[in-house]
N, C-alpha and C positions, 0 to 999 in steps of 0.2 A: 489570502494571507500566506506569507512566506514561511516555509518550513526550514529551508536551508538557504541562508544568505550567501554563503560562499559560492554556491552553484546555482543560485536563483531558482530554486525548486519551490513550487507553490503547493498548497493543499489540494488544489484542483488536479495538479499533475499526479499527486499521490493517489487520488480517487480514480484517475484515469487508468493507472497501471493495475489497480485492484480490479477494475471492471474488465481488464484484459486477462485476468486470472493469475497475475503475479502476486505473491505474498512473501512475507518475511524478508530474509536477507536478499532473495532474488529481486524483490521490488526495490529495496533501498539501493542495491548495487546497480540495478538498471538505471535508476535516476541519478546516481552519483552522490546520494545523501551521505554525509559523514566523511567524505573523502578530502575535505578541507580541514578546518579546525576541529571538527568532531563534536562541537557543543550541541548541535541539533539532534544528535542520534536518538536520545531518549524521547524527545518530543516527537520526532518523526515516527518512532515505533508506536507511540500512543496514537498518533493520527492515523497511521496505517491500520492498526487494530480496530480503531473506530470505524474506518472506512470499510474494512472487511465485515464488521458486525452489521453495517448498514446496507451492504450490497445485497442485491436479490440472490436468494439461494436457489441453486438448481437442484432438481430432484433427479439423481442419477440411478435411483433404485429401479429394479426390474419389476414390472407388474406381476402380481401373483396370479398363478393359474387357478381358475375355479373349477 
């Protein structure tokens, strides 16, 4: 499904940048979302947040010493 018609950005492309660790404005800017008419921005943010919520979480915590 298209997220941004002006720049031909799809939901899969949004998921792809999330999987590479980009989030928020960095992800949208990287894709060019909202740089045309801007109508897509709110929907793109919702889809970005949904993709972030669904992405596998990495555990960066340091193991405790026993």
